[in-house]
N, C-alpha and C positions, 0 to 999 in steps of 0.2 A: 568702621565707626566706633568699635569698642575702645575704651580708654578712660582716663580720668577726665572729669569735666573741666571746662575752662571758663574764663570770665564772660558773662553774657553781653549781648550787643548794646544794651542800655542799662542804666542804673536801676536795679530792682533790689529789694531787701532780700538777702540770703537768709535762710533759716537753718543754721548749722545744727546738725544732729537731731532735727525735728523727728519726733515719733508720729506715726500715722494716727495715733490716738488723739493728737491735737485737733484734727479736723473730722474724725469719724463720728457719725451719728451714734448716739448711745446704744441703740439696738444693734447696730452693725458692730460697734466696738466690743460689746459684751460677748458676741458670738466669736469674734476673732481672738479675743484674749483667751476664751475657753479652748478654742481649737489649738492655739499655740502651746497650751499647757499639756496637750495630748502628745506625748513623745512618740514619734514614729508615724503619726497619723498622715502627714503629708506624703511619706514614702508609700504607705498602703494605697492612698488615693491615686498616686501616680501610676502604681501598678494596675489598679482597677481601670484607669482611663486609657491604658495602653502605653507601653514603654517607649514607643517610637512616634506617638501621635504629634508631639510638639516638634520633633525634628522633621517629620513628614510635612507638617504645615509650613514650617520655615522654608523648606526646600520648594514647596509649591509656590509660595509668594516670591521666592528668589527667582523662580522661573517665569512667573506670570504677571508680576507687578514690578513697580520701579522702586528700588531702594534709594532713599534720599541720602544725599552726601553733600560734600562741598561743591560738587559739580552737577548734582541733580536735585531739583527742588531745594535750592539753597536756603530759602526762607524757612522751610519746615525743618531742615537740619539745624538751623540756628535756634528755632523754638524748642526742639528736643534737647539741645545742649543747655539752653537757658532753664528749662524745666528741671533737668537733672541737677544743675547748679543750685537752683533755688531750694529744692527739696533735699539737697546734700546727698544725692546718690553717687556712688563711686563708679558707676558704669552708665553710659548713655544708652538707653534702649534704642535698637534699630527701629526705623520707621519705614513702612512701605506704602506706596500710593497705588491703589487698585482702581482700574477703570470700571465704574459702576455708577449709574445715575442716582441710586439710592443714597440718602444722606446718612452716613454711618461711620463710626470709628470704634475700634475695639483693641483691647490689650490681650495678648495671647501668651500663655506659657507659665511654667513654674520656675525652671532652672535658669533660662536665659530669655526672659519675656521680651516681646517686641510689640510694636503698635502698627495697626493697619488703618488707614483713612481712605475714604473713597473720593473719586473726583467729584461726585455729587456734593459732598460736604465742602470741598475746596471751592466749587463754583458758587455755593450758597453764602459762605461766610468770608468776611474780610480778615485781614491779617491778625488783628487783635482778638477777634472771635475764634480764629483758628488756634491762637495761642492758648486760649481758655480750654479748648478741646484737648490739645496736646497735654496741658497740665492735668486735665481731668483723667486722661488715660494713664499718665505717669503716676498719678495718685492711686489708681487701681493697682499698679505694680508695687508701689511702696507698701500698700496695705496687704497685698497678697490675696486680692479678691478672686483670683483664678480658682481658688478652692470652691467658691460658691457655684461658679459656672460648671465646674467638673462634677460636683455633687449633684447638681440639677440634671445634667446630661445623663449621668448614670441612673439616677432614680426615675427619671422620666422614661428612659428606655425600659427599665425594669417594670414600671407601672403598666406600660403597653403590653408587655409579655404576660402579665398576670391579670389582665383586664377581665378574663373569664372567671376569676375567683372574686366574688363580690366583696367579701370582707377584706381580703388582701389588697385589692385595688383601692378600696376606700381608705384603708390605713396608709398606703403609700401616697395617695393623693393628698391626704392631710399633711404628710411630711413635706411633700413637694410644695404645697401652698405655703407652709412655714418658710421654706427655703426661698420661695419667690418673694416673700415679705422681706426677708433678710437682704435679698438681692436688690430690691427697690430701695432699701435704706442705704445700701452700699453706693448706689448711684447718687443719693443725696450727699453722702460723704465725699465722693469724688468731685461733685460740683463745688464743694467747699475747697477741696484741694486745688481744683482748677482756678478758683478765684485767688488763692494764695500764690499760685504760680504767675498768673497774668497780672495780678494786682491792679485790675481795672474793673470795678464792680459793674459799671454800665455796659461794658462789652460782654461780660459774662452773662448778664440777664438778657441782653439783646440776642446772644447766640442761642439761648434756650427759647426765647420767643420765636426765633426763626424756625425752630422745629415745629411750631404750630402754624405760623403764618407765612413762611417762606421769605423770599428776599423783597419784602415790601415794608421795610422799616420806616419809610416816609409816610406809610399809612397806619403805623402802629404806635402805641404809646405805653410805656412801662406802667405808669400809674393806672391807666385804664385796664391794662392786663391784670394788675393786682386786684382791682375792683371786680374783675371777672372771676378771680379766685374766690373772693368773698361771696359772690352769688352762687358759685359752685358749692362752697362749703355749707351754705345755709339753704340750698335749693330745696323747695318742695316739701313734701310730707314723708312719712315713713317709707312709702313706696320708692321714692327717689333715692333715699338713703340706701335701701336694700339694693336697688339697681346699680348704684355706684360701687357697692361691694362686688356685685356680679361682674361689673366691667373690669375689675382688677384681676379676676381669675385668669391665670395663664400669662400674665404680664410680668416682665422683669424690670420695667422702667416706669417710674411715676409719670403721670401726665405732665405735659409741658407747663401748664398753668400752676400746678402744684410745685414743680421744681423751681420756677421763678419765685413763687411766694416763700418757699422754704429757704432759698438762698438769700432773699431779701431780709427775711426775719433773722437769719443767722448773722448777717452783716450788721443789722441794726442793733442786735443784742450786745454788740461790743466785742464779741469773740474774735472777729477778724482783726480789728485794730489791736487787740491785746496780743495776738500771735505775731502780727507784723512788728509790734513793739518789742518782741523777744521773750514774752512770757508764754511758754508752752512746754509740754512734757518732752523729755529727751529720749531718744532711742535706747540709750544706755540703761534707762530705768524700766524698759519694757518687761524684763523678767520679774520685776517686783510687783507688777500690776496684779491685783487680786480679782479673781473671777466674781466673787460675791459682791464686791464693791461695784463692779461694772454691771452686774445683773440688777442691782438696786438702782443704779443710774438709768438703766434702760426702762425699768418699771416706772420710775419717776417721770421720765420723758413721755412715756405713753399716757401716764396719768395726767400730766399737764396738757398734752394734746387733746385728750378727751374733755378736759375741763374747758379748754378754749374753743373747742368746736361747737358750732351752733346747729350741727346736723341733727335733726330729730331722731333719726335712726340710731346714731351714736348715743344719744341720750337714753334710749331704751336699753341699749347694751351696756351702758356704763356701770350699773350696779353689779351685773354679772362679771364683767371684766375686772372691776375693782376686787371682787371676791377672789378671782383667780390669781390676780397679782399678789394680793395679801397672803394667799396660801403659798404661792411660790416663794415669797420673801421669807416666810416662816421656815420653809424647807431649806433654803440656802443659808439662813441664819444658823440653823442647826448644824449644817456642814461647816460653817465658819467657826462655830464653837469647838468643833472637833479639831479643826486646823490649829 
């Protein structure tokens, strides 16, 4: 399946040279821009994660799963080709179908990344919803999000080994919690990328709804689901807000109701239409992206999120968080002046 992309099966807007910065959540984008500036960091990370792990996993799926092609799972093959065409990738990622009742899809690897989807996901979602999922995973590949998963795996294993050292464990858990937050934001980024690939907003939201309610779309309603998010966002008192934070510990994916609401908000903001219309950052300009600018954008994104949230617990934390963000901005401004 390696090779140059070809024309997709139906007319979708291609996004020539699109940078992943076009769809990345500001918090995700700031971290990725910073990591890209660290020369050799990806090489070190690959060595720490094991030089042969990616090759080993590919061989495992080659032996135990079905690789899609023009003669196997043809519709998925076409979706992978279309996703690569739309996002202007020069290589079509391989896709494997794994027998597993769990609803899951993932992108694996640094050097030659590939996608794995389960039969549970194929059974749950129709073709347009599957297209969104393949676009989501292809967006992970374009962004290079494997770095988050690898860092999380390494630090989680390390935290387990030093659990008997209280201060060391607490410090590592704090770092892991930060990486989990980045990872959750990377999922929001790839939801946007999946929408850009499928170019079908209703199918994208419906796919995310199915993660919560299964294959009962005749019993579900997107507007009602968005109202459910509003109730979740404003629910209860300080205790409920604190419990929502606790519920996020150890998670790498936002809850389904949050993902639908965030994708709907991004679409309604006009960003989706602007990108489809051809107004987006290009890959050729990635090297000129400034870390300080992205950090400021991330801080502003969090600030706006805090202001919009009606969660009483967030309200209590807002002043403390604002102080931390302002302090961080002063530090990065100082570095910017040095640059």
